[in-house]
Z-matrix of the N, CA and C atoms (Angstrom, degrees):
N
C 1 1.470
C 2 1.526 1 109.40
N 3 1.330 2 116.85 1 140.99
C 4 1.448 3 121.65 2 179.68
C 5 1.525 4 110.18 3 -64.82
N 6 1.323 5 113.74 4 148.81
C 7 1.467 6 118.52 5 177.25
C 8 1.517 7 110.68 6 -55.45
N 9 1.347 8 116.70 7 -44.08
C 10 1.459 9 120.68 8 179.70
C 11 1.512 10 112.19 9 -60.82
N 12 1.353 11 115.77 10 -36.24
C 13 1.455 12 119.13 11 179.44
C 14 1.528 13 110.58 12 -67.05
N 15 1.345 14 117.13 13 -36.36
C 16 1.458 15 119.74 14 176.23
C 17 1.517 16 110.72 15 -59.25
N 18 1.324 17 115.79 16 -44.67
C 19 1.455 18 120.57 17 -179.92
C 20 1.518 19 110.41 18 -61.22
N 21 1.339 20 116.36 19 -48.27
C 22 1.455 21 119.60 20 -176.99
C 23 1.525 22 111.76 21 -70.16
N 24 1.346 23 117.10 22 -30.54
C 25 1.462 24 119.32 23 176.10
C 26 1.521 25 110.00 24 -63.19
N 27 1.349 26 116.68 25 -41.51
C 28 1.457 27 119.77 26 177.22
C 29 1.514 28 110.80 27 -63.43
N 30 1.343 29 116.40 28 -38.57
C 31 1.457 30 119.83 29 178.57
C 32 1.518 31 110.92 30 -63.02
N 33 1.344 32 117.19 31 -39.34
C 34 1.462 33 120.32 32 -179.83
C 35 1.526 34 110.76 33 -65.39
N 36 1.346 35 116.78 34 -38.66
C 37 1.458 36 120.10 35 177.68
C 38 1.522 37 109.88 36 -62.69
N 39 1.343 38 116.43 37 -42.73
C 40 1.450 39 120.62 38 -179.67
C 41 1.518 40 110.96 39 -62.42
N 42 1.346 41 117.10 40 -43.42
C 43 1.458 42 120.45 41 178.48
C 44 1.515 43 110.67 42 -61.19
N 45 1.342 44 116.61 43 -41.96
C 46 1.458 45 120.48 44 -179.99
C 47 1.526 46 111.09 45 -62.20
N 48 1.351 47 116.22 46 -41.58
C 49 1.449 48 119.32 47 178.71
C 50 1.524 49 111.28 48 -66.26
N 51 1.337 50 116.33 49 -40.66
C 52 1.452 51 120.16 50 -178.23
C 53 1.524 52 111.68 51 -67.30
N 54 1.333 53 118.20 52 -24.89
C 55 1.455 54 121.43 53 -179.46
C 56 1.528 55 111.81 54 -59.64
N 57 1.336 56 117.29 55 -26.92
C 58 1.461 57 119.52 56 -179.09
C 59 1.528 58 111.13 57 -67.50
N 60 1.315 59 117.15 58 -23.85
C 61 1.462 60 121.73 59 179.71
C 62 1.519 61 111.91 60 -105.74
N 63 1.307 62 117.07 61 11.04
C 64 1.463 63 120.83 62 -176.03
C 65 1.530 64 109.64 63 -76.58
N 66 1.337 65 117.97 64 131.94
C 67 1.471 66 120.04 65 178.69
C 68 1.523 67 111.02 66 -61.48
N 69 1.318 68 117.35 67 148.11
C 70 1.459 69 119.40 68 175.73
C 71 1.530 70 109.44 69 -84.82
N 72 1.323 71 115.47 70 175.57
C 73 1.461 72 121.28 71 -174.68
C 74 1.533 73 111.53 72 -59.70
N 75 1.329 74 116.69 73 -40.30
C 76 1.461 75 119.84 74 -178.09
C 77 1.531 76 111.17 75 -61.54
N 78 1.338 77 117.48 76 -38.48
C 79 1.462 78 120.86 77 178.57
C 80 1.525 79 111.13 78 -66.26
N 81 1.333 80 116.34 79 -40.05
C 82 1.460 81 119.94 80 -179.90
C 83 1.531 82 109.57 81 -65.30
N 84 1.325 83 116.44 82 -45.12
C 85 1.468 84 119.57 83 179.94
C 86 1.525 85 111.20 84 -63.44
N 87 1.326 86 117.52 85 -37.02
C 88 1.458 87 120.69 86 177.36
C 89 1.531 88 110.54 87 -64.78
N 90 1.343 89 116.29 88 -36.79
C 91 1.461 90 120.18 89 178.17
C 92 1.523 91 111.02 90 -65.20
N 93 1.332 92 117.16 91 -38.47
C 94 1.459 93 120.66 92 177.75
C 95 1.526 94 110.05 93 -65.10
N 96 1.319 95 116.51 94 -41.00
C 97 1.466 96 119.65 95 176.18
C 98 1.531 97 111.00 96 -58.76
N 99 1.316 98 116.60 97 -40.85
C 100 1.459 99 120.72 98 178.36
C 101 1.526 100 110.87 99 -61.89
N 102 1.318 101 116.66 100 -42.67
C 103 1.471 102 120.70 101 179.04
C 104 1.526 103 110.30 102 -62.79
N 105 1.323 104 116.42 103 -40.90
C 106 1.478 105 119.56 104 178.75
C 107 1.519 106 110.23 105 -61.97
N 108 1.326 107 116.71 106 -44.38
C 109 1.469 108 119.84 107 178.25
C 110 1.516 109 110.82 108 -63.51
N 111 1.326 110 116.76 109 -42.00
C 112 1.469 111 121.32 110 179.35
C 113 1.531 112 111.08 111 -62.18
N 114 1.356 113 116.53 112 -35.63
C 115 1.460 114 120.37 113 178.95
C 116 1.523 115 112.01 114 -69.41
N 117 1.341 116 116.44 115 -18.94
C 118 1.455 117 120.21 116 176.56
C 119 1.513 118 114.47 117 110.43
N 120 1.333 119 116.84 118 12.71
C 121 1.460 120 119.49 119 -178.73
C 122 1.526 121 109.83 120 -115.32
N 123 1.326 122 115.27 121 176.44
C 124 1.460 123 122.15 122 -177.30
C 125 1.525 124 109.42 123 -107.88
N 126 1.332 125 118.38 124 110.49
C 127 1.470 126 120.02 125 -178.75
C 128 1.524 127 113.71 126 -65.33
N 129 1.327 128 117.71 127 -9.35
C 130 1.461 129 120.58 128 -179.38
C 131 1.532 130 112.75 129 -95.28
N 132 1.325 131 118.19 130 -4.85
C 133 1.465 132 117.80 131 178.76
C 134 1.523 133 109.42 132 -73.20
N 135 1.327 134 116.15 133 158.37
C 136 1.467 135 121.54 134 -170.42
C 137 1.524 136 113.27 135 -53.71
N 138 1.324 137 115.98 136 -44.11
C 139 1.465 138 118.58 137 -175.53
C 140 1.510 139 114.34 138 -69.40
N 141 1.331 140 117.52 139 -17.38
C 142 1.467 141 121.16 140 -175.83
C 143 1.524 142 113.43 141 -114.91
N 144 1.310 143 118.19 142 -3.65
C 145 1.458 144 120.70 143 -171.84
C 146 1.524 145 112.35 144 -59.89
N 147 1.338 146 117.77 145 -34.21
C 148 1.464 147 120.81 146 -179.55
C 149 1.523 148 112.97 147 -99.62
N 150 1.331 149 116.08 148 1.45
C 151 1.467 150 119.18 149 -177.32
C 152 1.531 151 113.33 150 -61.29
N 153 1.331 152 120.87 151 -43.46
C 154 1.466 153 118.97 152 179.89
C 155 1.530 154 113.46 153 -57.13
N 156 1.333 155 117.85 154 -41.46
C 157 1.460 156 118.96 155 179.55
C 158 1.525 157 111.06 156 -71.05
N 159 1.332 158 117.00 157 -35.46
C 160 1.464 159 120.06 158 177.97
C 161 1.528 160 111.05 159 -65.92
N 162 1.337 161 115.80 160 -43.09
C 163 1.458 162 119.45 161 179.89
C 164 1.522 163 110.34 162 -63.58
N 165 1.317 164 117.21 163 -40.24
C 166 1.460 165 121.08 164 179.36
C 167 1.523 166 110.86 165 -62.26
N 168 1.333 167 116.92 166 -44.47
C 169 1.470 168 119.61 167 177.71
C 170 1.524 169 111.00 168 -64.04
N 171 1.331 170 116.55 169 -38.84
C 172 1.461 171 119.84 170 178.81
C 173 1.529 172 110.59 171 -63.55
N 174 1.330 173 116.69 172 -42.41
C 175 1.463 174 120.00 173 179.96
C 176 1.527 175 111.46 174 -64.58
N 177 1.326 176 116.68 175 -34.50
C 178 1.467 177 119.41 176 176.18
C 179 1.516 178 110.69 177 -58.76
N 180 1.329 179 116.22 178 -39.19
C 181 1.466 180 120.77 179 178.09
C 182 1.525 181 111.13 180 -74.28
N 183 1.334 182 116.79 181 -44.60
C 184 1.460 183 120.54 182 -177.83
C 185 1.527 184 111.78 183 -57.84
N 186 1.340 185 116.75 184 -37.49
C 187 1.464 186 120.83 185 -172.39
C 188 1.529 187 112.67 186 -114.46
N 189 1.325 188 116.20 187 28.86
C 190 1.469 189 121.08 188 -178.85
C 191 1.520 190 112.85 189 -67.73
N 192 1.324 191 118.28 190 -15.04
C 193 1.459 192 120.86 191 -178.93
C 194 1.510 193 114.34 192 -65.30
N 195 1.344 194 117.22 193 -22.82
C 196 1.462 195 119.16 194 179.46
C 197 1.523 196 112.11 195 -65.86
N 198 1.323 197 116.92 196 -24.65
C 199 1.471 198 120.84 197 -178.07
C 200 1.522 199 112.51 198 -92.03
N 201 1.329 200 118.07 199 2.81
C 202 1.457 201 121.21 200 -176.93
C 203 1.521 202 110.92 201 -116.58
N 204 1.332 203 115.53 202 148.44
C 205 1.464 204 121.77 203 -178.17
C 206 1.527 205 109.28 204 -110.45
N 207 1.337 206 119.27 205 110.19
C 208 1.468 207 120.71 206 -178.73
C 209 1.518 208 113.54 207 -64.78
N 210 1.331 209 117.44 208 -28.94
C 211 1.466 210 120.14 209 177.61
C 212 1.524 211 110.49 210 -63.46
N 213 1.316 212 116.39 211 -43.37
C 214 1.467 213 120.67 212 179.45
C 215 1.528 214 111.26 213 -62.60
N 216 1.329 215 116.87 214 -37.20
C 217 1.464 216 121.04 215 -179.74
C 218 1.522 217 111.24 216 -60.74
N 219 1.330 218 117.07 217 -35.37
C 220 1.463 219 121.43 218 -175.01
C 221 1.529 220 113.45 219 -90.37
N 222 1.322 221 117.89 220 3.70
C 223 1.464 222 119.76 221 -173.68
C 224 1.529 223 113.45 222 -67.12
N 225 1.343 224 117.80 223 -37.25
C 226 1.453 225 119.76 224 -177.19
C 227 1.515 226 109.94 225 -83.00
N 228 1.334 227 116.42 226 114.09
C 229 1.451 228 121.70 227 -179.03
C 230 1.526 229 109.91 228 -126.16
N 231 1.319 230 115.24 229 170.65
C 232 1.469 231 121.71 230 -178.52
C 233 1.526 232 108.59 231 -126.97
N 234 1.339 233 115.89 232 134.17
C 235 1.466 234 119.03 233 179.90
C 236 1.530 235 113.31 234 -112.82
N 237 1.328 236 117.78 235 0.93
C 238 1.466 237 120.71 236 176.13
C 239 1.527 238 108.99 237 -87.27
N 240 1.321 239 115.87 238 76.39
C 241 1.467 240 121.69 239 -172.71
C 242 1.524 241 112.83 240 -114.21
N 243 1.350 242 117.78 241 4.31
C 244 1.468 243 121.25 242 -176.71
C 245 1.526 244 111.85 243 55.76
N 246 1.322 245 114.85 244 32.35
C 247 1.457 246 119.74 245 177.05
C 248 1.509 247 114.94 246 76.67
N 249 1.339 248 117.86 247 17.55
C 250 1.466 249 120.87 248 -178.99
C 251 1.525 250 110.04 249 -59.86
N 252 1.337 251 115.45 250 125.11
C 253 1.465 252 119.43 251 -178.66
C 254 1.523 253 112.12 252 -140.18
N 255 1.333 254 116.07 253 29.75
C 256 1.458 255 120.59 254 176.27
C 257 1.535 256 109.85 255 -101.35
N 258 1.306 257 114.91 256 175.81
C 259 1.453 258 120.81 257 -175.26
C 260 1.529 259 111.85 258 -67.16
N 261 1.320 260 115.81 259 139.06
C 262 1.467 261 123.78 260 172.97
C 263 1.529 262 106.35 261 -116.82
N 264 1.330 263 116.58 262 124.27
C 265 1.459 264 120.97 263 -176.48
C 266 1.520 265 109.97 264 -128.99
N 267 1.311 266 116.55 265 126.29
C 268 1.464 267 121.81 266 170.94
C 269 1.528 268 106.28 267 -105.81
N 270 1.327 269 115.41 268 116.21
C 271 1.465 270 120.45 269 -167.99
C 272 1.527 271 112.45 270 -101.97
N 273 1.316 272 114.76 271 143.49
C 274 1.461 273 121.64 272 168.91
C 275 1.509 274 115.30 273 60.66
N 276 1.333 275 117.97 274 43.74
C 277 1.465 276 121.68 275 179.15
C 278 1.531 277 108.56 276 -71.89
N 279 1.326 278 118.83 277 113.82
C 280 1.467 279 118.99 278 -179.21
C 281 1.522 280 111.30 279 -73.57
N 282 1.322 281 115.81 280 145.46
C 283 1.467 282 119.97 281 176.85
C 284 1.513 283 109.37 282 -149.89
N 285 1.338 284 114.79 283 159.17
C 286 1.454 285 122.81 284 171.52
C 287 1.523 286 107.81 285 -127.65
N 288 1.314 287 115.72 286 131.35
C 289 1.456 288 120.32 287 178.51
C 290 1.526 289 108.26 288 -134.60
N 291 1.336 290 116.13 289 -173.65
C 292 1.464 291 121.03 290 178.83
C 293 1.517 292 109.71 291 -138.73
N 294 1.315 293 114.84 292 133.65
C 295 1.459 294 122.38 293 178.70
C 296 1.531 295 110.19 294 -63.54
N 297 1.319 296 116.22 295 131.00
C 298 1.465 297 118.93 296 -178.20
C 299 1.527 298 112.79 297 -75.71
N 300 1.326 299 117.17 298 -9.82
C 301 1.463 300 119.76 299 179.54
C 302 1.527 301 112.43 300 -89.84
N 303 1.335 302 117.37 301 -34.98
C 304 1.463 303 120.70 302 -177.00
C 305 1.532 304 112.92 303 -127.06
N 306 1.339 305 116.91 304 -3.46
C 307 1.468 306 122.49 305 -175.45
C 308 1.531 307 111.03 306 57.30
N 309 1.322 308 116.38 307 29.82
C 310 1.462 309 122.23 308 176.53
C 311 1.527 310 108.98 309 -91.46
N 312 1.332 311 117.84 310 152.54
C 313 1.470 312 120.22 311 -176.90
C 314 1.530 313 113.35 312 -63.33
N 315 1.315 314 114.44 313 146.87
C 316 1.464 315 124.13 314 168.06
C 317 1.524 316 105.62 315 -121.39
N 318 1.309 317 117.35 316 118.17
C 319 1.461 318 121.76 317 -176.40
C 320 1.518 319 108.47 318 -117.18
N 321 1.323 320 116.90 319 123.33
C 322 1.455 321 117.46 320 -176.19
C 323 1.507 322 114.53 321 -161.74
N 324 1.329 323 113.21 322 -167.77
C 325 1.463 324 122.20 323 178.36
C 326 1.524 325 108.93 324 -136.82
N 327 1.328 326 114.09 325 150.36
C 328 1.462 327 120.46 326 -179.97
C 329 1.525 328 110.29 327 -123.15
N 330 1.319 329 115.55 328 142.02
C 331 1.462 330 122.51 329 172.72
C 332 1.522 331 106.45 330 -114.15
N 333 1.321 332 116.75 331 121.84
C 334 1.462 333 121.72 332 -175.54
C 335 1.530 334 109.04 333 -121.98
N 336 1.317 335 116.17 334 127.19
C 337 1.465 336 121.14 335 -178.84
C 338 1.521 337 110.47 336 -134.09
N 339 1.319 338 115.58 337 149.25
C 340 1.461 339 120.24 338 170.20
C 341 1.515 340 109.22 339 -153.27
N 342 1.315 341 116.64 340 157.20
C 343 1.458 342 122.97 341 173.76
C 344 1.519 343 106.72 342 -111.41
N 345 1.330 344 117.45 343 115.04
C 346 1.467 345 120.52 344 -171.86
C 347 1.523 346 112.53 345 -67.48
N 348 1.303 347 113.26 346 157.03
C 349 1.465 348 121.08 347 176.40
C 350 1.526 349 107.86 348 -125.28
N 351 1.350 350 114.65 349 56.21
C 352 1.458 351 120.55 350 179.06
C 353 1.509 352 114.34 351 101.65
N 354 1.337 353 118.75 352 -20.08
C 355 1.461 354 121.58 353 -178.61
C 356 1.520 355 109.74 354 -131.10
N 357 1.332 356 115.61 355 142.51
C 358 1.459 357 120.91 356 173.68
C 359 1.526 358 108.09 357 -124.89
N 360 1.318 359 115.19 358 160.95
C 361 1.459 360 121.23 359 -179.76
C 362 1.520 361 108.40 360 -120.74
N 363 1.324 362 117.32 361 151.70
C 364 1.453 363 120.86 362 176.82
C 365 1.524 364 110.43 363 -56.79
N 366 1.332 365 116.92 364 137.00
C 367 1.468 366 119.52 365 -173.10
C 368 1.522 367 112.40 366 -64.33
N 369 1.329 368 117.54 367 -28.91
C 370 1.468 369 118.94 368 178.23
C 371 1.523 370 111.16 369 -63.71
N 372 1.337 371 116.41 370 -26.40
C 373 1.471 372 119.92 371 179.64
C 374 1.521 373 110.94 372 -68.01
N 375 1.332 374 117.21 373 -32.89
C 376 1.460 375 120.08 374 176.98
C 377 1.523 376 110.01 375 -64.35
N 378 1.336 377 115.50 376 -43.50
C 379 1.471 378 119.52 377 178.39
C 380 1.522 379 110.71 378 -63.96
N 381 1.324 380 117.63 379 -37.66
C 382 1.461 381 120.56 380 -179.66
C 383 1.529 382 111.56 381 -67.74
N 384 1.330 383 116.96 382 -35.71
C 385 1.466 384 119.50 383 177.19
C 386 1.524 385 110.24 384 -63.84
N 387 1.336 386 116.63 385 -41.14
C 388 1.462 387 119.94 386 175.67
C 389 1.525 388 109.71 387 -57.78
N 390 1.321 389 117.00 388 -46.48
C 391 1.467 390 120.93 389 -178.29
C 392 1.525 391 112.59 390 -63.80
N 393 1.335 392 116.96 391 -39.83
C 394 1.470 393 119.77 392 -179.15
C 395 1.523 394 110.62 393 -57.17
N 396 1.319 395 116.57 394 -46.62
C 397 1.459 396 119.05 395 -178.53
C 398 1.524 397 112.08 396 -77.27
N 399 1.329 398 116.91 397 -29.61
C 400 1.466 399 119.49 398 178.00
C 401 1.526 400 111.41 399 -68.20
N 402 1.339 401 116.78 400 -35.20
C 403 1.460 402 120.24 401 -176.46
C 404 1.528 403 111.42 402 -82.73
N 405 1.313 404 114.75 403 46.91
C 406 1.456 405 122.48 404 175.44
C 407 1.529 406 107.32 405 -143.84
N 408 1.310 407 117.36 406 164.26
C 409 1.453 408 119.41 407 170.84
C 410 1.523 409 107.76 408 -66.93
N 411 1.347 410 117.02 409 128.69
C 412 1.445 411 119.40 410 -166.39
C 413 1.513 412 112.77 411 -142.11
N 414 1.336 413 114.75 412 162.41
C 415 1.447 414 122.72 413 154.39
C 416 1.529 415 105.33 414 -118.00
N 417 1.304 416 116.78 415 147.90
C 418 1.469 417 119.85 416 -171.59
C 419 1.524 418 112.35 417 -63.77
N 420 1.328 419 116.59 418 -36.33
C 421 1.460 420 119.37 419 -178.94
C 422 1.538 421 110.83 420 -61.66
N 423 1.323 422 116.09 421 -43.47
C 424 1.467 423 120.36 422 -179.82
C 425 1.518 424 110.87 423 -66.75
N 426 1.323 425 116.48 424 -43.29
C 427 1.457 426 120.66 425 -179.37
C 428 1.532 427 111.28 426 -60.30
N 429 1.329 428 116.86 427 -42.32
C 430 1.462 429 121.53 428 178.83
C 431 1.527 430 110.68 429 -59.03
N 432 1.330 431 116.04 430 -46.37
C 433 1.461 432 120.41 431 179.88
C 434 1.521 433 111.67 432 -67.02
N 435 1.345 434 117.94 433 -39.80
C 436 1.462 435 120.66 434 -179.13
C 437 1.525 436 111.77 435 -61.04
N 438 1.324 437 116.53 436 -43.74
C 439 1.467 438 120.33 437 -179.35
C 440 1.520 439 110.12 438 -62.68
N 441 1.330 440 116.43 439 -49.81
C 442 1.463 441 119.94 440 -177.77
C 443 1.528 442 111.72 441 -65.02
N 444 1.324 443 116.74 442 -44.42
C 445 1.467 444 120.25 443 -177.93
C 446 1.521 445 111.66 444 -62.62
N 447 1.329 446 117.08 445 -41.37
C 448 1.465 447 120.32 446 -178.25
C 449 1.526 448 111.18 447 -65.99
N 450 1.320 449 117.15 448 -45.81
C 451 1.467 450 120.31 449 178.05
C 452 1.518 451 110.07 450 -60.72
N 453 1.323 452 116.85 451 -41.60
C 454 1.460 453 120.99 452 -179.60
C 455 1.522 454 111.90 453 -65.62
N 456 1.330 455 116.95 454 -41.67
C 457 1.465 456 120.97 455 -178.07
C 458 1.518 457 112.46 456 -67.94
N 459 1.334 458 116.56 457 -39.36
C 460 1.468 459 119.85 458 -173.51
C 461 1.525 460 112.01 459 -85.61
N 462 1.330 461 117.50 460 -48.86
C 463 1.467 462 120.18 461 -175.61
C 464 1.522 463 112.84 462 -82.46
N 465 1.333 464 116.82 463 -22.76
C 466 1.460 465 122.18 464 -176.31
C 467 1.542 466 111.15 465 49.26
N 468 1.314 467 117.16 466 54.71
C 469 1.461 468 120.88 467 -179.75
C 470 1.529 469 110.82 468 -79.68
N 471 1.332 470 115.69 469 -179.15
C 472 1.461 471 119.77 470 174.76
C 473 1.531 472 110.88 471 -69.90
N 474 1.307 473 115.29 472 -28.28
C 475 1.458 474 119.25 473 178.40
C 476 1.515 475 111.26 474 -174.46
N 477 1.330 476 115.17 475 162.05
C 478 1.465 477 122.17 476 179.85
C 479 1.519 478 108.56 477 -136.28
N 480 1.337 479 115.80 478 140.56
C 481 1.452 480 120.93 479 172.85
C 482 1.521 481 110.17 480 -132.23
N 483 1.309 482 117.24 481 135.23
C 484 1.468 483 122.25 482 177.69
C 485 1.526 484 108.06 483 -133.77
N 486 1.320 485 115.76 484 130.32
C 487 1.461 486 122.09 485 173.32
C 488 1.522 487 108.15 486 -126.20
N 489 1.313 488 116.56 487 134.30
C 490 1.464 489 121.41 488 177.75
C 491 1.525 490 109.37 489 -126.78
N 492 1.327 491 114.77 490 133.28
C 493 1.463 492 121.83 491 173.25
C 494 1.523 493 107.11 492 -121.74
N 495 1.322 494 117.27 493 127.76
C 496 1.464 495 118.93 494 -175.89
C 497 1.513 496 111.44 495 -151.65
N 498 1.333 497 114.21 496 150.50
C 499 1.462 498 122.67 497 172.72
C 500 1.516 499 108.38 498 -97.71
N 501 1.324 500 116.52 499 135.15
C 502 1.455 501 122.45 500 -175.84
C 503 1.528 502 109.31 501 -111.36
N 504 1.323 503 115.50 502 115.52
C 505 1.459 504 119.41 503 -178.31
C 506 1.520 505 112.64 504 -70.99
N 507 1.331 506 117.28 505 -15.81
C 508 1.462 507 119.28 506 177.27
C 509 1.521 508 111.41 507 -66.74
N 510 1.353 509 117.53 508 -19.69
C 511 1.457 510 119.58 509 174.83
C 512 1.528 511 112.21 510 -116.18
N 513 1.332 512 117.16 511 -7.12
C 514 1.468 513 120.18 512 179.94
C 515 1.520 514 111.86 513 -93.65
N 516 1.337 515 117.53 514 -35.92
C 517 1.467 516 121.18 515 -175.32
C 518 1.519 517 112.88 516 -112.34
N 519 1.323 518 117.77 517 1.64
C 520 1.471 519 122.50 518 177.69
C 521 1.532 520 107.35 519 -151.21
N 522 1.318 521 116.19 520 -178.58
C 523 1.457 522 120.06 521 174.74
C 524 1.519 523 112.78 522 59.50
N 525 1.337 524 116.42 523 -116.15
C 526 1.465 525 121.10 524 -176.83
C 527 1.525 526 112.92 525 -78.38
N 528 1.341 527 117.65 526 -11.87
C 529 1.469 528 123.00 527 177.73
C 530 1.534 529 111.81 528 51.56
N 531 1.323 530 116.19 529 54.71
C 532 1.462 531 121.71 530 178.48
C 533 1.533 532 109.19 531 -107.45
N 534 1.318 533 114.46 532 83.57
C 535 1.466 534 119.73 533 177.21
C 536 1.529 535 109.70 534 -73.64
N 537 1.338 536 115.18 535 168.71
C 538 1.470 537 122.30 536 178.08
C 539 1.527 538 112.53 537 60.67
N 540 1.317 539 116.76 538 30.13
C 541 1.463 540 120.85 539 171.47
C 542 1.523 541 108.04 540 -119.71
N 543 1.320 542 115.98 541 152.67
C 544 1.462 543 118.95 542 174.32
C 545 1.523 544 109.62 543 -136.60
N 546 1.312 545 114.08 544 158.74
C 547 1.464 546 122.21 545 179.49
C 548 1.518 547 107.91 546 -107.83
N 549 1.329 548 116.50 547 134.31
C 550 1.459 549 121.89 548 179.41
C 551 1.525 550 108.30 549 -116.91
N 552 1.321 551 116.54 550 125.91
C 553 1.456 552 122.27 551 176.61
C 554 1.514 553 109.53 552 -129.23
N 555 1.322 554 116.34 553 155.85
C 556 1.466 555 120.06 554 179.91
C 557 1.518 556 110.29 555 -145.90
N 558 1.315 557 114.12 556 155.28
C 559 1.469 558 121.83 557 175.42
C 560 1.522 559 107.14 558 -140.34
N 561 1.323 560 116.86 559 120.62
C 562 1.453 561 122.71 560 -179.44
C 563 1.519 562 109.34 561 -118.49
N 564 1.320 563 116.08 562 128.01
C 565 1.464 564 121.42 563 -179.98
C 566 1.531 565 110.01 564 -128.20
N 567 1.317 566 116.24 565 154.18
C 568 1.458 567 120.63 566 177.02
C 569 1.517 568 111.74 567 63.09
N 570 1.327 569 116.33 568 -132.92
C 571 1.461 570 120.47 569 -175.87
C 572 1.523 571 112.57 570 -66.84
N 573 1.333 572 118.20 571 -21.74
C 574 1.458 573 120.09 572 176.07
C 575 1.532 574 110.87 573 -68.50
N 576 1.323 575 116.71 574 -30.61
C 577 1.457 576 120.81 575 176.92
C 578 1.528 577 111.33 576 -84.49
N 579 1.344 578 116.45 577 -39.30
C 580 1.467 579 120.88 578 -171.22
C 581 1.524 580 113.82 579 -85.70
N 582 1.335 581 116.90 580 -25.96
C 583 1.467 582 120.70 581 -174.43
C 584 1.524 583 109.55 582 -111.99
N 585 1.321 584 116.87 583 112.01
C 586 1.466 585 121.43 584 -176.68
C 587 1.522 586 111.80 585 -63.23
N 588 1.345 587 118.04 586 -34.32
C 589 1.461 588 120.55 587 -179.38
C 590 1.530 589 111.01 588 -68.38
N 591 1.337 590 116.63 589 -40.69
C 592 1.468 591 120.57 590 177.33
C 593 1.521 592 110.57 591 -63.66
N 594 1.310 593 115.55 592 -44.57
C 595 1.459 594 119.86 593 179.52
C 596 1.530 595 110.99 594 -62.66
N 597 1.337 596 116.53 595 -41.93
C 598 1.456 597 120.39 596 -179.34
C 599 1.521 598 110.90 597 -66.92
N 600 1.337 599 117.42 598 -36.82
C 601 1.459 600 120.19 599 177.57
C 602 1.524 601 110.54 600 -61.35
N 603 1.316 602 116.93 601 -43.31
C 604 1.466 603 120.94 602 178.14
C 605 1.514 604 111.19 603 -64.47
N 606 1.313 605 116.78 604 -46.60
C 607 1.463 606 120.22 605 179.70
C 608 1.523 607 111.28 606 -61.29
N 609 1.322 608 116.75 607 -35.19
C 610 1.454 609 120.00 608 178.65
C 611 1.519 610 112.43 609 -66.71
N 612 1.317 611 116.95 610 -32.16
C 613 1.462 612 121.64 611 178.38
C 614 1.526 613 110.72 612 -78.29
N 615 1.323 614 116.60 613 -34.51
C 616 1.462 615 120.70 614 -170.34
C 617 1.522 616 114.08 615 -90.95
N 618 1.303 617 117.90 616 -30.91
C 619 1.462 618 120.59 617 -171.73
C 620 1.530 619 110.90 618 -98.17
């Protein structure tokens, strides 16, 4: 078993154990009602009566990545590539995530590249890996590393490059109120880190 798979297997066990202490839907909806009251409104008025259930359903979608295994997504690969060993880049993958400090939206795009070492993966799987990590409470730096590390561990390519550009509502709609700014992070592994020409080629495609 791959080292990365060992790590993710342990994570799956932990999630399974934590499920025994997971609040049920009624508790989550009651918590939303409490927040509405704390904000100064009446959760029983017509416009808000269904809000707790709507918020709960929305959160299920926002954080659906916890129930998915990115290693499993990348398991099916193809080796009939006619020896293809050049860069593969999936550009501008849109994603929505949430800041783990304020639970405010993070809206951005990801550029994911790798140079295969005999095996390639379906391009939709790269987009799904981005979504798995995005649909969790996150910081962008960690998410960037998680995507690159997982692809590197499972596919064992010659190298992996990931660039993420995103707007963070935790600083755009609150706090310093700096709208129209974005954060750029990158993770380079293998030949993307060691070879300046490879790295520059990726940056030229992504930026």
